[in-house]
ROLOKE-409472 format. One record per residue (C-alpha): residue number from 1; residue in one letter; chain; x, y, z. Coordinates in steps of 0.02 Angstrom, whole numbers, padded with zeros to 5 digits, always signed. Example, Ala and Ser with C-alpha at 12.3 -4.5 7.8 and 13.67 -1.06 7.14 Angstrom:
<atoms>
+-----+------+-------+--------+--------+--------+
:  nr : rest : kette :      X :      Y :      Z :
+-----+------+-------+--------+--------+--------+
:   1 :    a :     A : +00615 : -00225 : +00390 :
:   2 :    s :     A : +00684 : -00053 : +00357 :
+-----+------+-------+--------+--------+--------+
</atoms>
This chain:
<atoms>
+-----+------+-------+--------+--------+--------+
:  nr : rest : kette :      X :      Y :      Z :
+-----+------+-------+--------+--------+--------+
:   1 :    m :     A : +01881 : -03301 : -00005 :
:   2 :    r :     A : +01795 : -03288 : -00174 :
:   3 :    k :     A : +01623 : -03290 : -00089 :
:   4 :    i :     A : +01676 : -03157 : +00034 :
:   5 :    g :     A : +01742 : -03050 : -00108 :
:   6 :    i :     A : +01578 : -03065 : -00204 :
:   7 :    l :     A : +01477 : -03019 : -00049 :
:   8 :    f :     A : +01591 : -02870 : -00017 :
:   9 :    l :     A : +01572 : -02809 : -00198 :
:  10 :    a :     A : +01384 : -02831 : -00188 :
:  11 :    s :     A : +01380 : -02726 : -00028 :
:  12 :    i :     A : +01478 : -02586 : -00112 :
:  13 :    l :     A : +01360 : -02584 : -00261 :
:  14 :    i :     A : +01208 : -02576 : -00146 :
:  15 :    i :     A : +01282 : -02429 : -00052 :
:  16 :    l :     A : +01323 : -02338 : -00214 :
:  17 :    s :     A : +01149 : -02372 : -00280 :
:  18 :    a :     A : +01070 : -02306 : -00120 :
:  19 :    c :     A : +01167 : -02144 : -00140 :
:  20 :    g :     A : +01106 : -02125 : -00320 :
:  21 :    s :     A : +01280 : -02150 : -00392 :
:  22 :    s :     A : +01346 : -02280 : -00512 :
:  23 :    s :     A : +01514 : -02365 : -00491 :
:  24 :    d :     A : +01599 : -02240 : -00607 :
:  25 :    g :     A : +01543 : -02091 : -00503 :
:  26 :    e :     A : +01403 : -02034 : -00617 :
:  27 :    l :     A : +01229 : -02006 : -00547 :
:  28 :    d :     A : +01091 : -02131 : -00582 :
:  29 :    k :     A : +00964 : -02010 : -00508 :
:  30 :    i :     A : +00968 : -01831 : -00448 :
:  31 :    v :     A : +00904 : -01800 : -00273 :
:  32 :    l :     A : +00830 : -01629 : -00229 :
:  33 :    a :     A : +00786 : -01553 : -00060 :
:  34 :    d :     A : +00612 : -01511 : +00005 :
:  35 :    a :     A : +00631 : -01401 : +00158 :
:  36 :    g :     A : +00444 : -01386 : +00189 :
:  37 :    w :     A : +00363 : -01243 : +00091 :
:  38 :    d :     A : +00268 : -01233 : -00073 :
:  39 :    s :     A : +00384 : -01121 : -00173 :
:  40 :    i :     A : +00531 : -01241 : -00156 :
:  41 :    r :     A : +00415 : -01383 : -00210 :
:  42 :    i :     A : +00366 : -01287 : -00368 :
:  43 :    h :     A : +00547 : -01247 : -00410 :
:  44 :    n :     A : +00592 : -01429 : -00378 :
:  45 :    s :     A : +00456 : -01484 : -00500 :
:  46 :    i :     A : +00514 : -01363 : -00634 :
:  47 :    a :     A : +00692 : -01427 : -00615 :
:  48 :    q :     A : +00635 : -01609 : -00611 :
:  49 :    i :     A : +00536 : -01592 : -00773 :
:  50 :    i :     A : +00689 : -01520 : -00861 :
:  51 :    m :     A : +00808 : -01649 : -00784 :
:  52 :    e :     A : +00695 : -01795 : -00829 :
:  53 :    e :     A : +00624 : -01743 : -00997 :
:  54 :    g :     A : +00770 : -01639 : -01060 :
:  55 :    f :     A : +00919 : -01735 : -00993 :
:  56 :    g :     A : +00848 : -01908 : -00960 :
:  57 :    y :     A : +00888 : -01921 : -00774 :
:  58 :    d :     A : +00779 : -01997 : -00640 :
:  59 :    t :     A : +00745 : -01880 : -00495 :
:  60 :    e :     A : +00691 : -01895 : -00314 :
:  61 :    v :     A : +00650 : -01774 : -00173 :
:  62 :    t :     A : +00709 : -01788 : +00008 :
:  63 :    s :     A : +00606 : -01693 : +00138 :
:  64 :    g :     A : +00666 : -01619 : +00302 :
:  65 :    s :     A : +00704 : -01458 : +00396 :
:  66 :    s :     A : +00818 : -01326 : +00322 :
:  67 :    t :     A : +00961 : -01381 : +00433 :
:  68 :    a :     A : +00938 : -01566 : +00397 :
:  69 :    t :     A : +00923 : -01545 : +00209 :
:  70 :    v :     A : +01074 : -01429 : +00198 :
:  71 :    q :     A : +01172 : -01558 : +00297 :
:  72 :    g :     A : +01112 : -01688 : +00170 :
:  73 :    l :     A : +01178 : -01576 : +00031 :
:  74 :    r :     A : +01346 : -01564 : +00119 :
:  75 :    q :     A : +01359 : -01753 : +00133 :
:  76 :    g :     A : +01302 : -01790 : -00044 :
:  77 :    d :     A : +01140 : -01876 : +00006 :
:  78 :    i :     A : +01056 : -01729 : -00082 :
:  79 :    n :     A : +01128 : -01670 : -00248 :
:  80 :    a :     A : +01037 : -01506 : -00282 :
:  81 :    y :     A : +00945 : -01376 : -00178 :
:  82 :    m :     A : +00832 : -01255 : -00272 :
:  83 :    e :     A : +00794 : -01128 : -00136 :
:  84 :    i :     A : +00921 : -01096 : +00003 :
:  85 :    w :     A : +00879 : -00939 : +00102 :
:  86 :    t :     A : +01060 : -00896 : +00135 :
:  87 :    d :     A : +01044 : -00773 : +00278 :
:  88 :    n :     A : +00918 : -00877 : +00374 :
:  89 :    i :     A : +01053 : -01010 : +00394 :
:  90 :    k :     A : +01201 : -00893 : +00374 :
:  91 :    e :     A : +01327 : -00981 : +00486 :
:  92 :    l :     A : +01288 : -01154 : +00418 :
:  93 :    y :     A : +01287 : -01091 : +00239 :
:  94 :    e :     A : +01452 : -00999 : +00256 :
:  95 :    e :     A : +01533 : -01145 : +00348 :
:  96 :    a :     A : +01481 : -01270 : +00214 :
:  97 :    t :     A : +01531 : -01154 : +00072 :
:  98 :    e :     A : +01702 : -01117 : +00147 :
:  99 :    a :     A : +01730 : -01302 : +00175 :
: 100 :    g :     A : +01691 : -01334 : -00008 :
: 101 :    d :     A : +01552 : -01457 : +00033 :
: 102 :    f :     A : +01435 : -01378 : -00092 :
: 103 :    e :     A : +01434 : -01241 : -00223 :
: 104 :    t :     A : +01311 : -01100 : -00253 :
: 105 :    v :     A : +01277 : -01099 : -00440 :
: 106 :    s :     A : +01145 : -00963 : -00461 :
: 107 :    v :     A : +01028 : -00842 : -00374 :
: 108 :    n :     A : +00850 : -00904 : -00395 :
: 109 :    f :     A : +00779 : -00737 : -00334 :
: 110 :    n :     A : +00834 : -00596 : -00218 :
: 111 :    d :     A : +00684 : -00477 : -00221 :
: 112 :    n :     A : +00609 : -00544 : -00060 :
: 113 :    n :     A : +00558 : -00482 : +00113 :
: 114 :    q :     A : +00527 : -00561 : +00282 :
: 115 :    g :     A : +00479 : -00503 : +00455 :
: 116 :    l :     A : +00324 : -00465 : +00558 :
: 117 :    y :     A : +00167 : -00426 : +00459 :
: 118 :    v :     A : -00008 : -00363 : +00500 :
: 119 :    p :     A : -00160 : -00357 : +00387 :
: 120 :    t :     A : -00159 : -00184 : +00309 :
: 121 :    y :     A : -00337 : -00152 : +00371 :
: 122 :    v :     A : -00269 : -00150 : +00549 :
: 123 :    i :     A : -00181 : +00014 : +00506 :
: 124 :    e :     A : -00284 : +00086 : +00363 :
: 125 :    g :     A : -00454 : +00003 : +00383 :
: 126 :    d :     A : -00552 : -00069 : +00237 :
: 127 :    a :     A : -00704 : +00031 : +00182 :
: 128 :    e :     A : -00769 : -00107 : +00068 :
: 129 :    r :     A : -00775 : -00228 : +00215 :
: 130 :    g :     A : -00836 : -00098 : +00339 :
: 131 :    i :     A : -00677 : -00109 : +00443 :
: 132 :    e :     A : -00615 : +00045 : +00535 :
: 133 :    p :     A : -00428 : +00071 : +00568 :
: 134 :    i :     A : -00386 : -00017 : +00731 :
: 135 :    a :     A : -00207 : +00042 : +00755 :
: 136 :    p :     A : -00181 : +00189 : +00635 :
: 137 :    d :     A : -00017 : +00241 : +00716 :
: 138 :    l :     A : +00063 : +00068 : +00708 :
: 139 :    r :     A : +00220 : +00078 : +00602 :
: 140 :    t :     A : +00363 : -00019 : +00677 :
: 141 :    v :     A : +00396 : -00186 : +00760 :
: 142 :    e :     A : +00442 : -00096 : +00920 :
: 143 :    d :     A : +00271 : -00008 : +00917 :
: 144 :    l :     A : +00188 : -00177 : +00944 :
: 145 :    k :     A : +00219 : -00172 : +01131 :
: 146 :    k :     A : +00092 : -00029 : +01140 :
: 147 :    y :     A : -00047 : -00138 : +01070 :
: 148 :    p :     A : -00077 : -00290 : +01180 :
: 149 :    d :     A : -00261 : -00245 : +01182 :
: 150 :    v :     A : -00269 : -00248 : +00991 :
: 151 :    f :     A : -00176 : -00413 : +00967 :
: 152 :    q :     A : -00250 : -00501 : +01118 :
: 153 :    d :     A : -00189 : -00673 : +01167 :
: 154 :    p :     A : -00348 : -00777 : +01182 :
: 155 :    e :     A : -00264 : -00887 : +01313 :
: 156 :    d :     A : -00188 : -00746 : +01417 :
: 157 :    p :     A : -00305 : -00596 : +01446 :
: 158 :    g :     A : -00214 : -00431 : +01464 :
: 159 :    r :     A : -00070 : -00480 : +01352 :
: 160 :    g :     A : -00048 : -00482 : +01164 :
: 161 :    r :     A : +00010 : -00623 : +01051 :
: 162 :    i :     A : +00137 : -00619 : +00910 :
: 163 :    i :     A : +00147 : -00772 : +00799 :
: 164 :    n :     A : +00328 : -00825 : +00779 :
: 165 :    a :     A : +00398 : -00938 : +00643 :
: 166 :    p :     A : +00362 : -01124 : +00663 :
: 167 :    s :     A : +00457 : -01227 : +00789 :
: 168 :    g :     A : +00620 : -01289 : +00715 :
: 169 :    w :     A : +00642 : -01147 : +00591 :
: 170 :    v :     A : +00806 : -01055 : +00610 :
: 171 :    v :     A : +00721 : -00885 : +00587 :
: 172 :    a :     A : +00620 : -00914 : +00747 :
: 173 :    e :     A : +00779 : -00879 : +00846 :
: 174 :    a :     A : +00792 : -00707 : +00765 :
: 175 :    i :     A : +00613 : -00667 : +00815 :
: 176 :    d :     A : +00655 : -00723 : +00993 :
: 177 :    d :     A : +00799 : -00598 : +00996 :
: 178 :    k :     A : +00688 : -00459 : +00929 :
: 179 :    f :     A : +00568 : -00487 : +01074 :
: 180 :    t :     A : +00710 : -00449 : +01195 :
: 181 :    a :     A : +00787 : -00307 : +01093 :
: 182 :    y :     A : +00623 : -00212 : +01071 :
: 183 :    g :     A : +00550 : -00253 : +01242 :
: 184 :    l :     A : +00402 : -00342 : +01163 :
: 185 :    d :     A : +00400 : -00470 : +01303 :
: 186 :    e :     A : +00341 : -00332 : +01421 :
: 187 :    t :     A : +00164 : -00342 : +01349 :
: 188 :    m :     A : +00164 : -00475 : +01212 :
: 189 :    n :     A : +00178 : -00665 : +01212 :
: 190 :    n :     A : +00293 : -00753 : +01091 :
: 191 :    f :     A : +00187 : -00892 : +01015 :
: 192 :    m :     A : +00276 : -01023 : +00911 :
: 193 :    p :     A : +00159 : -01126 : +00800 :
: 194 :    g :     A : +00194 : -01308 : +00768 :
: 195 :    s :     A : +00199 : -01287 : +00579 :
: 196 :    d :     A : +00184 : -01163 : +00437 :
: 197 :    s :     A : +00008 : -01228 : +00401 :
: 198 :    a :     A : -00044 : -01190 : +00580 :
: 199 :    a :     A : +00020 : -01011 : +00565 :
: 200 :    v :     A : -00067 : -00990 : +00397 :
: 201 :    a :     A : -00232 : -01058 : +00465 :
: 202 :    d :     A : -00223 : -00934 : +00609 :
: 203 :    l :     A : -00190 : -00788 : +00490 :
: 204 :    v :     A : -00323 : -00838 : +00365 :
: 205 :    n :     A : -00453 : -00860 : +00501 :
: 206 :    a :     A : -00414 : -00686 : +00570 :
: 207 :    y :     A : -00408 : -00606 : +00398 :
: 208 :    e :     A : -00571 : -00679 : +00337 :
: 209 :    s :     A : -00653 : -00618 : +00498 :
: 210 :    g :     A : -00575 : -00445 : +00486 :
: 211 :    k :     A : -00486 : -00466 : +00653 :
: 212 :    p :     A : -00313 : -00405 : +00704 :
: 213 :    w :     A : -00165 : -00522 : +00679 :
: 214 :    v :     A : +00023 : -00502 : +00688 :
: 215 :    g :     A : +00157 : -00628 : +00651 :
: 216 :    y :     A : +00307 : -00684 : +00552 :
: 217 :    y :     A : +00296 : -00716 : +00367 :
: 218 :    w :     A : +00398 : -00695 : +00211 :
: 219 :    e :     A : +00390 : -00659 : +00025 :
: 220 :    p :     A : +00364 : -00737 : -00100 :
: 221 :    t :     A : +00221 : -00843 : -00036 :
: 222 :    l :     A : +00040 : -00874 : -00079 :
: 223 :    i :     A : -00010 : -00783 : +00080 :
: 224 :    t :     A : +00081 : -00621 : +00036 :
: 225 :    a :     A : +00016 : -00631 : -00143 :
: 226 :    k :     A : -00164 : -00666 : -00094 :
: 227 :    y :     A : -00188 : -00553 : +00057 :
: 228 :    d :     A : -00154 : -00369 : +00084 :
: 229 :    l :     A : -00021 : -00370 : +00220 :
: 230 :    t :     A : +00096 : -00234 : +00284 :
: 231 :    l :     A : +00273 : -00273 : +00337 :
: 232 :    l :     A : +00310 : -00178 : +00498 :
: 233 :    e :     A : +00462 : -00066 : +00490 :
: 234 :    e :     A : +00630 : -00088 : +00576 :
: 235 :    a :     A : +00792 : +00009 : +00567 :
: 236 :    p :     A : +00890 : -00021 : +00406 :
: 237 :    y :     A : +00999 : -00175 : +00413 :
: 238 :    e :     A : +01169 : -00154 : +00496 :
: 239 :    e :     A : +01274 : -00310 : +00514 :
: 240 :    a :     A : +01350 : -00264 : +00684 :
: 241 :    i :     A : +01182 : -00225 : +00764 :
: 242 :    w :     A : +01102 : -00378 : +00684 :
: 243 :    n :     A : +01238 : -00492 : +00752 :
: 244 :    e :     A : +01222 : -00416 : +00925 :
: 245 :    s :     A : +01034 : -00401 : +00950 :
: 246 :    k :     A : +00936 : -00427 : +00786 :
: 247 :    a :     A : +00865 : -00251 : +00812 :
: 248 :    t :     A : +00864 : -00208 : +00626 :
: 249 :    e :     A : +00767 : -00267 : +00476 :
: 250 :    f :     A : +00814 : -00438 : +00412 :
: 251 :    p :     A : +00974 : -00439 : +00308 :
: 252 :    p :     A : +00970 : -00449 : +00119 :
: 253 :    n :     A : +00932 : -00630 : +00081 :
: 254 :    d :     A : +00987 : -00706 : -00083 :
: 255 :    v :     A : +00886 : -00862 : -00116 :
: 256 :    v :     A : +01007 : -00973 : -00209 :
: 257 :    v :     A : +01023 : -01136 : -00303 :
: 258 :    a :     A : +01163 : -01245 : -00235 :
: 259 :    v :     A : +01235 : -01414 : -00280 :
: 260 :    h :     A : +01347 : -01542 : -00197 :
: 261 :    k :     A : +01533 : -01520 : -00231 :
: 262 :    d :     A : +01540 : -01670 : -00349 :
: 263 :    f :     A : +01387 : -01620 : -00451 :
: 264 :    k :     A : +01480 : -01526 : -00588 :
: 265 :    e :     A : +01590 : -01676 : -00623 :
: 266 :    q :     A : +01447 : -01801 : -00611 :
: 267 :    v :     A : +01319 : -01712 : -00722 :
: 268 :    p :     A : +01402 : -01563 : -00806 :
: 269 :    e :     A : +01257 : -01529 : -00924 :
: 270 :    v :     A : +01132 : -01520 : -00780 :
: 271 :    y :     A : +01255 : -01414 : -00682 :
: 272 :    d :     A : +01258 : -01292 : -00827 :
: 273 :    f :     A : +01067 : -01288 : -00831 :
: 274 :    l :     A : +01056 : -01247 : -00645 :
: 275 :    s :     A : +01189 : -01113 : -00662 :
: 276 :    h :     A : +01066 : -01019 : -00774 :
: 277 :    y :     A : +00912 : -01047 : -00664 :
: 278 :    e :     A : +00838 : -00877 : -00615 :
: 279 :    t :     A : +00663 : -00819 : -00574 :
: 280 :    s :     A : +00591 : -00684 : -00460 :
: 281 :    s :     A : +00473 : -00663 : -00313 :
: 282 :    e :     A : +00337 : -00604 : -00432 :
: 283 :    l :     A : +00355 : -00758 : -00544 :
: 284 :    t :     A : +00357 : -00872 : -00393 :
: 285 :    e :     A : +00202 : -00794 : -00315 :
: 286 :    e :     A : +00113 : -00808 : -00483 :
: 287 :    a :     A : +00140 : -00996 : -00475 :
: 288 :    l :     A : +00085 : -01004 : -00294 :
: 289 :    v :     A : -00078 : -00914 : -00333 :
: 290 :    y :     A : -00113 : -01033 : -00477 :
: 291 :    m :     A : -00080 : -01182 : -00362 :
: 292 :    d :     A : -00205 : -01116 : -00235 :
: 293 :    e :     A : -00343 : -01059 : -00351 :
: 294 :    n :     A : -00341 : -01220 : -00451 :
: 295 :    g :     A : -00308 : -01344 : -00311 :
: 296 :    a :     A : -00154 : -01400 : -00408 :
: 297 :    d :     A : -00004 : -01495 : -00343 :
: 298 :    a :     A : +00174 : -01435 : -00369 :
: 299 :    y :     A : +00199 : -01538 : -00528 :
: 300 :    d :     A : +00042 : -01475 : -00615 :
: 301 :    t :     A : +00085 : -01298 : -00561 :
: 302 :    a :     A : +00259 : -01317 : -00635 :
: 303 :    v :     A : +00186 : -01377 : -00800 :
: 304 :    w :     A : +00067 : -01227 : -00805 :
: 305 :    w :     A : +00207 : -01106 : -00761 :
: 306 :    m :     A : +00324 : -01176 : -00893 :
: 307 :    n :     A : +00189 : -01160 : -01026 :
: 308 :    q :     A : +00159 : -00980 : -00971 :
: 309 :    h :     A : +00343 : -00934 : -00968 :
: 310 :    e :     A : +00425 : -01034 : -01105 :
: 311 :    d :     A : +00537 : -00886 : -01147 :
: 312 :    i :     A : +00612 : -00892 : -00972 :
: 313 :    w :     A : +00651 : -01076 : -00944 :
: 314 :    t :     A : +00708 : -01109 : -01123 :
: 315 :    s :     A : +00846 : -00981 : -01095 :
: 316 :    w :     A : +00919 : -01095 : -00960 :
: 317 :    v :     A : +00953 : -01241 : -01078 :
: 318 :    s :     A : +01007 : -01282 : -01255 :
: 319 :    e :     A : +00883 : -01280 : -01398 :
: 320 :    e :     A : +00893 : -01469 : -01410 :
: 321 :    v :     A : +00849 : -01493 : -01226 :
: 322 :    a :     A : +00713 : -01361 : -01236 :
: 323 :    d :     A : +00631 : -01452 : -01383 :
: 324 :    k :     A : +00627 : -01616 : -01286 :
: 325 :    v :     A : +00546 : -01532 : -01137 :
: 326 :    k :     A : +00420 : -01437 : -01243 :
: 327 :    n :     A : +00367 : -01599 : -01327 :
: 328 :    a :     A : +00342 : -01679 : -01157 :
: 329 :    l :     A : +00236 : -01533 : -01096 :
: 330 :    q :     A : +00114 : -01546 : -01242 :
+-----+------+-------+--------+--------+--------+
</atoms>
């Protein structure tokens, strides 16, 4: 019996260790979510530097789709989530919040847009590049069905192509509904890329060549910071219409920081730090541009950003914690 008891205790300790928790319920390491885009990786790195250097915690990142990582947050396999786009996963977010599985502690940023974009030169031309306006009367998403000849599908002559969000992204379903609501499927094909990088490569190739392109994207991103794009118009957001057909602009989308329900009790000082975490689309795009222009990874970009904006991140923590982090950044 004594041997069985020892084996049982050992099994429990292994399970607790795997979950990042000690036997007294405190966290040995803090696990963050990477849902697959660069801005969340930068915010993760900023948070990790402060958690590790300022508070002395080990950190780890778990990668997966938005749905999978939010589910991980609900279950406690993930402890903190730096960039939840609340309205993109509205039902799941509201369900988990109402169930008390996790808690939203701050709004990272809320000055963002998303929808269908075209390079601005498609509408206005670009004299410096010798590009004439191709579709000067294009204004709205619904207008797109008039322009299959402009946005030609290279694999289906006579029809146009709109680049949807990547396969597996929740927002792709909203674009699907817009196709039906606006009658876009009459003349345009709904093309779903396999990944964000595939969509970006398609856009960059078209942009650098001065060719027409239309597809889903969002702000803040490197792409919207680096390239002159125009967000096509839709009717102002109305919840009833959105729920029925998606035939309005995307709803206001707070991008929030959330933590597992036990986080406050486990690491109250880190909880307090995250409750003060706040940036903006402009600040995020600034970091994304630095990452691209310098070939930097998310960690090096976070270090650069924190050195540039010491006044911002030091306001999230105590003077003592800030001093520890500043010494580590030197």
